[in-house]
TIPA-858934 format. One record per residue (C-alpha): residue in one letter; x, y, z. Coordinates in nm, 3 decimals. Example, Ala and Ser with C-alpha at 12.3 -4.5 7.8 and 13.67 -1.06 7.14 Angstrom:
BEGIN
  rest        X        Y        Z
     a    1.230   -0.450    0.780
     s    1.367   -0.106    0.714
This chain:
BEGIN
  rest        X        Y        Z
     x    9.649   10.672   12.939
     x    9.522   10.467   12.640
     x    9.685   10.709   12.397
     x   10.015   10.687   12.587
     x   10.004   10.307   12.581
     x    9.926   10.305   12.209
     x   10.220   10.534   12.135
     x   10.454   10.317   12.338
     x   10.333   10.009   12.154
     x   10.382   10.173   11.817
     x   10.739   10.262   11.912
     x   10.798    9.894   11.987
     x   10.636    9.786   11.660
     x   10.826   10.018   11.430
     x   11.143   10.214   11.390
     x   10.972   10.547   11.330
     x   11.065   10.753   11.023
     x   10.922   11.091   11.114
     x   10.569   10.999   11.214
     x   10.526   10.748   10.932
     x   10.543   10.383   11.044
     x   10.875   10.226   10.965
     x   10.952    9.855   10.959
     x   10.635    9.721   11.122
     x   10.649    9.350   11.208
     x   10.316    9.177   11.126
     x   10.406    8.896   11.367
     x   10.430    9.147   11.652
     x   10.110    9.324   11.553
     x    9.891    9.014   11.539
     x    9.908    8.928   11.916
     x    9.796    9.282   11.995
     x    9.494    9.252   11.765
     x    9.417    8.911   11.913
     x    9.433    9.044   12.269
     x    9.205    9.336   12.178
     x    8.955    9.088   12.032
     x    8.962    8.878   12.349
     x    8.890    9.187   12.557
     x    8.617    9.301   12.321
     x    8.450    8.960   12.331
     x    8.456    8.968   12.710
     x    8.317    9.321   12.723
     x    8.040    9.251   12.469
     x    7.940    8.883   12.494
     x    7.671    8.919   12.228
     x    7.953    8.971   11.975
     x    8.171    8.686   12.102
     x    8.088    8.464   11.803
     x    8.174    8.749   11.567
     x    8.514    8.803   11.728
     x    8.585    8.430   11.725
     x    8.495    8.398   11.356
     x    8.694    8.702   11.244
     x    8.998    8.689   11.472
     x    9.014    8.444   11.759
     x    8.983    8.128   11.545
     x    9.284    8.230   11.333
     x    9.658    8.202   11.377
     x    9.790    8.502   11.185
     x    9.704    8.845   11.050
     x    9.705    8.718   10.692
     x    9.483    8.419   10.764
     x    9.224    8.627   10.947
     x    9.223    8.910   10.691
     x    9.187    8.663   10.404
     x    8.866    8.512   10.539
     x    8.728    8.847   10.658
     x    8.764    9.004   10.312
     x    8.643    8.694   10.128
     x    8.322    8.691   10.330
     x    8.263    9.063   10.278
     x    8.326    9.057    9.902
     x    8.154    8.729    9.819
     x    7.877    8.708    9.559
     x    7.727    8.449    9.324
     x    7.993    8.517    9.061
     x    8.271    8.539    9.322
     x    8.198    8.292    9.603
     x    8.382    8.320    9.933
     x    8.569    7.994    9.871
     x    8.721    8.133    9.550
     x    8.802    8.469    9.704
     x    8.961    8.316   10.011
     x    9.202    8.123    9.787
     x    9.299    8.449    9.615
     x    9.337    8.631    9.946
     x    9.538    8.348   10.103
     x    9.794    8.376    9.823
     x    9.811    8.753    9.849
     x    9.853    8.773   10.226
     x   10.108    8.494   10.226
     x   10.337    8.741   10.046
     x   10.577    8.902   10.297
     x   10.568    9.230   10.104
     x   10.189    9.249   10.104
     x   10.136    9.152   10.468
     x   10.405    9.403   10.565
     x   10.206    9.672   10.382
     x    9.890    9.560   10.561
     x   10.059    9.598   10.900
     x   10.196    9.943   10.815
     x    9.849   10.055   10.704
     x    9.699    9.943   11.036
     x    9.961   10.128   11.240
     x    9.925   10.439   11.022
     x    9.548   10.438   11.072
     x    9.572   10.410   11.449
     x    9.839   10.682   11.465
     x    9.654   10.934   11.246
     x    9.282   10.878   11.301
     x    9.162   11.032   11.626
     x    8.854   10.809   11.614
     x    9.066   10.493   11.617
     x    9.240   10.378   11.935
     x    9.272   10.004   11.872
     x    9.448    9.800   11.604
     x    9.138    9.584   11.592
     x    8.922    9.869   11.466
     x    9.049    9.925   11.109
     x    9.085    9.551   11.060
     x    8.718    9.487   11.136
     x    8.532    9.807   11.058
     x    8.713   10.062   10.839
     x    8.619   10.020   10.475
     x    8.906   10.240   10.357
     x    9.154    9.999   10.513
     x    8.965    9.692   10.390
     x    8.928    9.824   10.035
     x    9.299    9.901   10.021
     x    9.395    9.550   10.130
     x    9.154    9.392    9.881
     x    9.312    9.613    9.612
     x    9.649    9.463    9.707
     x    9.517    9.117    9.619
     x    9.376    9.248    9.290
     x    9.706    9.418    9.211
     x    9.891    9.090    9.260
     x    9.653    8.922    9.013
     x    9.700    9.205    8.762
     x   10.078    9.174    8.779
     x   10.046    8.801    8.717
     x    9.847    8.865    8.399
     x    9.518    8.743    8.550
     x    9.341    9.062    8.447
     x    8.984    8.933    8.424
     x    8.998    8.805    8.779
     x    9.163    9.129    8.897
     x    8.886    9.335    8.736
     x    8.619    9.114    8.892
     x    8.775    9.177    9.231
     x    8.786    9.551    9.160
     x    8.414    9.536    9.076
     x    8.332    9.360    9.402
     x    8.542    9.610    9.601
     x    8.360    9.900    9.436
     x    8.014    9.757    9.511
     x    8.097    9.656    9.867
     x    8.303    9.950    9.990
     x    8.215   10.235    9.745
     x    8.587   10.259    9.664
     x    8.708   10.214    9.305
     x    9.081   10.144    9.272
     x    9.208   10.011    8.942
     x    9.419    9.699    9.006
     x    9.702    9.835    8.788
     x    9.751   10.143    9.009
     x   10.070   10.138    9.216
     x   10.016   10.211    9.584
     x   10.268   10.210    9.866
     x   10.221   10.135   10.235
     x   10.169   10.326   10.557
     x    9.849   10.477   10.411
     x    9.540   10.613   10.578
     x    9.227   10.615   10.365
     x    8.980   10.787   10.595
     x    8.605   10.726   10.551
     x    8.681   10.631   10.189
     x    8.335   10.663   10.032
     x    8.363   10.781    9.672
     x    8.739   10.733    9.638
     x    8.853   10.672    9.277
     x    9.212   10.587    9.181
     x    9.285   10.541    8.811
     x    9.486   10.281    8.623
     x    9.820   10.462    8.593
     x    9.806   10.645    8.926
     x   10.096   10.613    9.170
     x   10.059   10.671    9.545
     x   10.383   10.659    9.744
     x   10.426   10.558   10.108
     x   10.287   10.752   10.402
     x   10.000   10.929   10.224
     x    9.664   11.018   10.381
     x    9.354   11.042   10.161
     x    9.010   11.153   10.272
     x    8.669   11.062   10.128
     x    8.542   11.145    9.778
     x    8.891   11.198    9.635
     x    8.955   11.133    9.265
     x    9.296   11.056    9.118
     x    9.173   11.059    8.762
     x    9.239   11.136    8.398
     x    9.126   11.432    8.196
     x    8.933   11.260    7.918
     x    9.018   11.003    7.652
     x    9.394   11.042    7.672
     x    9.556   10.698    7.668
     x    9.880   10.579    7.825
     x   10.021   10.728    8.144
     x    9.741   10.966    8.236
     x    9.687   10.969    8.612
     x    9.843   11.157    8.906
     x   10.158   11.067    9.096
     x   10.121   11.131    9.470
     x   10.450   11.149    9.658
     x   10.541   11.061   10.015
     x   10.379   11.246   10.303
     x   10.099   11.408   10.102
     x    9.761   11.488   10.260
     x    9.461   11.501   10.024
     x    9.153   11.665   10.170
     x    8.789   11.557   10.132
     x    8.642   11.591    9.785
     x    8.966   11.689    9.613
     x    9.000   11.601    9.244
     x    9.351   11.560    9.103
     x    9.339   11.508    8.727
     x    9.596   11.414    8.466
     x    9.953   11.289    8.464
     x   10.077   11.543    8.716
     x   10.287   11.511    9.030
     x   10.187   11.620    9.378
     x   10.526   11.672    9.539
     x   10.650   11.521    9.863
     x   10.495   11.666   10.178
     x   10.235   11.873    9.993
     x    9.872   11.926   10.094
     x    9.567   11.948    9.871
     x    9.283   12.135   10.042
     x    8.928   12.003   10.053
     x    8.721   12.024    9.732
     x    9.012   12.153    9.524
     x    9.048   12.065    9.156
     x    9.417   12.016    9.078
     x    9.518   12.035    8.711
     x    9.884   12.136    8.741
     x   10.185   11.987    8.925
     x   10.210   12.073    9.294
     x   10.556   12.165    9.434
     x   10.689   11.973    9.734
     x   10.561   12.102   10.072
     x   10.316   12.343    9.907
     x    9.950   12.386    9.995
     x    9.711   12.414    9.702
     x    9.346   12.513    9.714
     x    9.068   12.629    9.486
     x    8.901   12.553    9.154
     x    9.128   12.534    8.968
     x    9.380   12.490    9.248
     x    9.676   12.719    9.295
     x    9.952   12.744    9.554
     x    9.825   12.935    9.857
     x   10.105   12.869   10.105
     x   10.345   12.619   10.253
     x   10.261   12.311   10.456
     x   10.297   12.357   10.832
     x   10.475   12.021   10.876
     x   10.717   11.810   10.675
     x   10.456   11.533   10.645
     x   10.102   11.673   10.638
     x    9.978   11.315   10.601
     x   10.084   11.234   10.956
     x    9.998   11.572   11.112
     x    9.644   11.547   10.967
     x    9.609   11.925   11.000
     x    9.374   12.045   10.726
     x    9.405   12.414   10.820
     x    9.643   12.647   10.640
     x    9.739   13.013   10.627
     x    9.733   13.178   10.284
     x   10.040   13.376   10.176
Protein backbone atom coordinates (compact mmCIF):
# COMPACT_ATOMS: atom_id res chain seq x y z
CA UNK A 1 0.00 0.00 0.00
CA UNK A 2 2.85 2.42 0.87
CA UNK A 3 4.51 1.76 -2.49
CA UNK A 4 1.21 2.40 -4.31
CA UNK A 5 0.71 5.68 -2.44
CA UNK A 6 4.27 6.77 -3.20
CA UNK A 7 3.81 6.07 -6.90
CA UNK A 8 0.57 8.02 -6.98
CA UNK A 9 2.25 10.94 -5.24
CA UNK A 10 5.14 10.91 -7.67
CA UNK A 11 2.72 11.03 -10.58
CA UNK A 12 1.19 14.14 -9.04
CA UNK A 13 4.61 15.70 -8.46
CA UNK A 14 6.00 15.19 -11.93
CA UNK A 15 5.09 14.73 -15.53
CA UNK A 16 6.99 11.48 -15.97
CA UNK A 17 9.47 11.12 -18.83
CA UNK A 18 9.95 7.37 -18.96
CA UNK A 19 10.70 6.59 -15.33
CA UNK A 20 12.91 9.63 -14.85
CA UNK A 21 11.29 12.45 -12.84
CA UNK A 22 10.06 15.24 -15.04
CA UNK A 23 9.14 18.74 -13.91
CA UNK A 24 9.10 18.22 -10.15
CA UNK A 25 7.70 21.17 -8.18
CA UNK A 26 9.77 21.82 -5.01
CA UNK A 27 6.82 23.68 -3.49
CA UNK A 28 4.67 20.56 -3.81
CA UNK A 29 7.38 18.28 -2.47
CA UNK A 30 8.09 20.26 0.70
CA UNK A 31 4.65 19.70 2.37
CA UNK A 32 5.09 15.96 1.88
CA UNK A 33 8.51 16.01 3.58
CA UNK A 34 7.08 18.17 6.36
CA UNK A 35 4.17 15.77 6.93
CA UNK A 36 6.55 12.79 7.03
CA UNK A 37 8.64 14.61 9.65
CA UNK A 38 5.56 15.30 11.77
CA UNK A 39 4.63 11.62 11.66
CA UNK A 40 8.18 10.55 12.42
CA UNK A 41 8.38 12.89 15.41
CA UNK A 42 5.13 11.47 16.73
CA UNK A 43 6.27 7.88 16.21
CA UNK A 44 9.69 8.46 17.81
CA UNK A 45 9.39 11.21 20.44
CA UNK A 46 13.05 10.94 21.42
CA UNK A 47 13.89 12.38 17.98
CA UNK A 48 11.28 15.13 18.07
CA UNK A 49 13.88 17.86 18.66
CA UNK A 50 15.93 16.54 15.74
CA UNK A 51 12.96 16.66 13.38
CA UNK A 52 12.04 20.14 14.57
CA UNK A 53 15.58 21.45 14.06
CA UNK A 54 16.04 19.91 10.62
CA UNK A 55 12.56 20.24 9.10
CA UNK A 56 9.64 21.38 11.21
CA UNK A 57 11.11 24.78 12.15
CA UNK A 58 11.59 25.71 8.48
CA UNK A 59 9.33 27.08 5.79
CA UNK A 60 10.80 25.63 2.60
CA UNK A 61 12.92 22.85 1.17
CA UNK A 62 15.77 25.26 0.42
CA UNK A 63 15.77 26.82 3.87
CA UNK A 64 15.83 23.46 5.63
CA UNK A 65 18.47 21.94 3.35
CA UNK A 66 20.71 24.99 3.73
CA UNK A 67 20.90 24.71 7.52
CA UNK A 68 21.10 20.89 7.47
CA UNK A 69 24.13 20.92 5.15
CA UNK A 70 25.80 23.85 6.89
CA UNK A 71 25.66 22.03 10.22
CA UNK A 72 27.00 18.80 8.74
CA UNK A 73 29.89 20.43 6.85
CA UNK A 74 30.92 22.99 9.48
CA UNK A 75 34.48 23.15 10.81
CA UNK A 76 36.82 25.73 12.36
CA UNK A 77 37.85 27.01 8.94
CA UNK A 78 34.28 26.83 7.58
CA UNK A 79 31.84 27.70 10.39
CA UNK A 80 28.16 26.90 10.02
CA UNK A 81 27.24 30.59 9.85
CA UNK A 82 29.46 31.07 6.78
CA UNK A 83 28.28 27.88 5.11
CA UNK A 84 24.62 28.64 5.71
CA UNK A 85 25.04 31.95 3.87
CA UNK A 86 26.54 30.09 0.90
CA UNK A 87 23.82 27.44 0.98
CA UNK A 88 21.03 30.02 1.31
CA UNK A 89 22.20 31.67 -1.92
CA UNK A 90 22.50 28.38 -3.74
CA UNK A 91 19.11 26.98 -2.76
CA UNK A 92 17.39 30.27 -3.47
CA UNK A 93 18.19 29.58 -7.14
CA UNK A 94 15.12 28.11 -8.88
CA UNK A 95 17.34 25.93 -11.09
CA UNK A 96 19.25 24.46 -8.15
CA UNK A 97 16.24 23.79 -5.91
CA UNK A 98 14.49 22.20 -8.89
CA UNK A 99 17.47 19.85 -9.26
CA UNK A 100 17.32 19.08 -5.54
CA UNK A 101 13.65 18.10 -5.79
CA UNK A 102 14.26 15.89 -8.84
CA UNK A 103 17.10 14.13 -7.02
CA UNK A 104 14.82 13.39 -4.05
CA UNK A 105 12.09 11.94 -6.26
CA UNK A 106 14.63 9.92 -8.26
CA UNK A 107 16.06 8.44 -5.07
CA UNK A 108 12.68 7.40 -3.71
CA UNK A 109 11.66 5.91 -7.07
CA UNK A 110 14.85 3.88 -7.60
CA UNK A 111 16.13 2.89 -4.17
CA UNK A 112 14.20 -0.04 -2.73
CA UNK A 113 15.47 0.88 0.75
CA UNK A 114 13.89 4.33 0.56
CA UNK A 115 10.12 4.77 0.90
CA UNK A 116 9.90 8.35 2.18
CA UNK A 117 10.99 11.70 0.75
CA UNK A 118 12.28 12.54 4.20
CA UNK A 119 14.89 9.78 4.10
CA UNK A 120 17.39 11.03 1.49
CA UNK A 121 17.04 14.58 2.79
CA UNK A 122 18.10 13.59 6.30
CA UNK A 123 20.20 10.46 5.98
CA UNK A 124 21.59 9.67 2.51
CA UNK A 125 25.09 11.03 2.10
CA UNK A 126 25.03 10.54 -1.67
CA UNK A 127 22.09 12.91 -1.93
CA UNK A 128 23.57 15.36 0.58
CA UNK A 129 27.00 15.39 -1.07
CA UNK A 130 25.40 16.04 -4.45
CA UNK A 131 23.44 19.02 -3.15
CA UNK A 132 26.50 20.46 -1.41
CA UNK A 133 28.37 20.07 -4.72
CA UNK A 134 25.65 22.18 -6.35
CA UNK A 135 26.50 25.05 -3.98
CA UNK A 136 30.22 24.62 -4.70
CA UNK A 137 29.54 24.57 -8.44
CA UNK A 138 27.68 27.87 -8.17
CA UNK A 139 30.69 29.40 -6.40
CA UNK A 140 33.05 28.02 -9.05
CA UNK A 141 30.99 29.53 -11.86
CA UNK A 142 31.08 32.88 -10.07
CA UNK A 143 34.88 32.79 -9.97
CA UNK A 144 35.03 32.16 -6.21
CA UNK A 145 37.29 29.16 -6.70
CA UNK A 146 39.05 29.13 -3.32
CA UNK A 147 35.74 29.00 -1.50
CA UNK A 148 34.44 26.34 -3.91
CA UNK A 149 37.51 24.18 -3.28
CA UNK A 150 37.15 24.61 0.48
CA UNK A 151 33.58 23.37 0.20
CA UNK A 152 34.74 20.43 -1.92
CA UNK A 153 37.27 19.58 0.80
CA UNK A 154 34.62 19.65 3.51
CA UNK A 155 32.27 17.48 1.40
CA UNK A 156 35.05 14.94 0.86
CA UNK A 157 35.89 14.71 4.57
CA UNK A 158 32.28 14.58 5.72
CA UNK A 159 30.68 12.31 3.14
CA UNK A 160 33.67 10.42 1.58
CA UNK A 161 32.56 11.79 -1.80
CA UNK A 162 34.95 13.89 -3.90
CA UNK A 163 33.27 15.91 -6.67
CA UNK A 164 35.25 18.70 -8.28
CA UNK A 165 33.16 21.89 -8.25
CA UNK A 166 33.83 22.48 -11.96
CA UNK A 167 32.20 19.18 -12.98
CA UNK A 168 28.85 19.57 -14.74
CA UNK A 169 26.09 17.42 -13.27
CA UNK A 170 22.43 17.27 -14.23
CA UNK A 171 19.40 16.42 -12.12
CA UNK A 172 17.21 13.42 -11.40
CA UNK A 173 20.28 11.55 -10.12
CA UNK A 174 20.60 8.69 -7.67
CA UNK A 175 23.98 8.37 -5.98
CA UNK A 176 23.50 5.19 -3.97
CA UNK A 177 25.64 4.59 -0.85
CA UNK A 178 28.21 6.99 -2.37
CA UNK A 179 31.31 6.09 -0.33
CA UNK A 180 34.43 6.47 -2.47
CA UNK A 181 32.78 8.30 -5.37
CA UNK A 182 35.21 10.53 -7.33
CA UNK A 183 34.11 12.86 -10.15
CA UNK A 184 36.84 14.85 -11.89
CA UNK A 185 37.03 18.47 -12.97
CA UNK A 186 35.92 18.16 -16.60
CA UNK A 187 33.44 15.32 -16.12
CA UNK A 188 29.87 15.71 -17.36
CA UNK A 189 26.94 13.73 -15.94
CA UNK A 190 23.62 14.22 -17.72
CA UNK A 191 20.14 13.93 -16.23
CA UNK A 192 18.63 10.70 -14.95
CA UNK A 193 21.85 8.83 -14.16
CA UNK A 194 22.32 6.33 -11.32
CA UNK A 195 25.77 5.85 -9.78
CA UNK A 196 26.70 3.30 -7.15
CA UNK A 197 29.47 3.43 -4.54
CA UNK A 198 33.23 3.54 -5.22
CA UNK A 199 32.81 4.81 -8.79
CA UNK A 200 35.54 6.93 -10.38
CA UNK A 201 34.98 9.31 -13.28
CA UNK A 202 38.64 10.15 -13.64
CA UNK A 203 41.54 11.03 -15.89
CA UNK A 204 44.31 8.81 -17.14
CA UNK A 205 47.35 10.65 -15.83
CA UNK A 206 48.80 14.13 -16.28
CA UNK A 207 46.82 15.02 -19.39
CA UNK A 208 45.50 18.56 -19.07
CA UNK A 209 42.37 20.14 -20.50
CA UNK A 210 39.18 18.18 -21.14
CA UNK A 211 40.17 14.82 -19.70
CA UNK A 212 37.23 13.25 -17.87
CA UNK A 213 34.25 11.09 -18.91
CA UNK A 214 30.92 12.27 -20.29
CA UNK A 215 28.02 10.22 -18.90
CA UNK A 216 24.81 10.53 -20.91
CA UNK A 217 21.17 10.31 -19.87
CA UNK A 218 19.81 7.10 -18.39
CA UNK A 219 23.18 5.46 -17.67
CA UNK A 220 23.62 3.03 -14.76
CA UNK A 221 27.15 2.74 -13.32
CA UNK A 222 27.69 -0.27 -11.09
CA UNK A 223 29.65 -0.45 -7.82
CA UNK A 224 33.39 0.00 -8.10
CA UNK A 225 33.41 0.90 -11.80
CA UNK A 226 36.25 3.12 -13.03
CA UNK A 227 35.65 5.20 -16.16
CA UNK A 228 38.83 6.96 -17.22
CA UNK A 229 39.64 9.61 -19.80
CA UNK A 230 37.69 11.93 -22.06
CA UNK A 231 35.33 9.24 -23.31
CA UNK A 232 31.56 9.10 -23.66
CA UNK A 233 29.26 6.56 -22.08
CA UNK A 234 26.29 6.69 -24.43
CA UNK A 235 22.66 7.24 -23.49
CA UNK A 236 20.98 4.32 -21.77
CA UNK A 237 24.18 2.30 -21.37
CA UNK A 238 25.20 0.22 -18.35
CA UNK A 239 28.65 -0.21 -16.85
CA UNK A 240 28.89 -3.42 -14.84
CA UNK A 241 30.35 -3.54 -11.34
CA UNK A 242 34.15 -3.28 -10.98
CA UNK A 243 34.68 -2.64 -14.69
CA UNK A 244 37.51 -0.42 -15.94
CA UNK A 245 36.28 1.56 -18.94
CA UNK A 246 38.94 3.07 -21.21
CA UNK A 247 37.03 3.36 -24.49
CA UNK A 248 33.72 5.01 -25.50
CA UNK A 249 30.59 3.02 -24.73
CA UNK A 250 27.83 2.91 -27.40
CA UNK A 251 24.30 3.94 -26.43
CA UNK A 252 22.26 1.15 -24.75
CA UNK A 253 25.27 -1.18 -24.56
CA UNK A 254 26.39 -3.14 -21.52
CA UNK A 255 30.13 -3.14 -20.84
CA UNK A 256 31.99 -5.29 -18.35
CA UNK A 257 35.50 -6.43 -17.53
CA UNK A 258 39.04 -5.14 -17.09
CA UNK A 259 39.47 -3.52 -19.50
CA UNK A 260 35.77 -3.29 -20.26
CA UNK A 261 34.26 -4.43 -23.52
CA UNK A 262 30.72 -4.63 -24.88
CA UNK A 263 29.07 -7.81 -23.64
CA UNK A 264 25.46 -7.18 -24.63
CA UNK A 265 22.61 -4.72 -24.81
CA UNK A 266 20.80 -3.09 -21.92
CA UNK A 267 17.49 -4.72 -21.03
CA UNK A 268 15.69 -1.36 -20.69
CA UNK A 269 15.86 2.03 -22.36
CA UNK A 270 16.97 3.64 -19.09
CA UNK A 271 19.01 1.24 -16.95
CA UNK A 272 19.36 4.03 -14.40
CA UNK A 273 15.68 3.82 -13.54
CA UNK A 274 15.31 0.03 -13.87
CA UNK A 275 18.27 -0.45 -11.47
CA UNK A 276 18.76 -3.96 -12.86
CA UNK A 277 22.46 -4.82 -12.58
CA UNK A 278 22.10 -8.24 -14.22
CA UNK A 279 22.83 -8.79 -17.90
CA UNK A 280 23.05 -11.58 -20.45
CA UNK A 281 26.27 -11.79 -22.47
CA UNK A 282 26.00 -12.05 -26.25
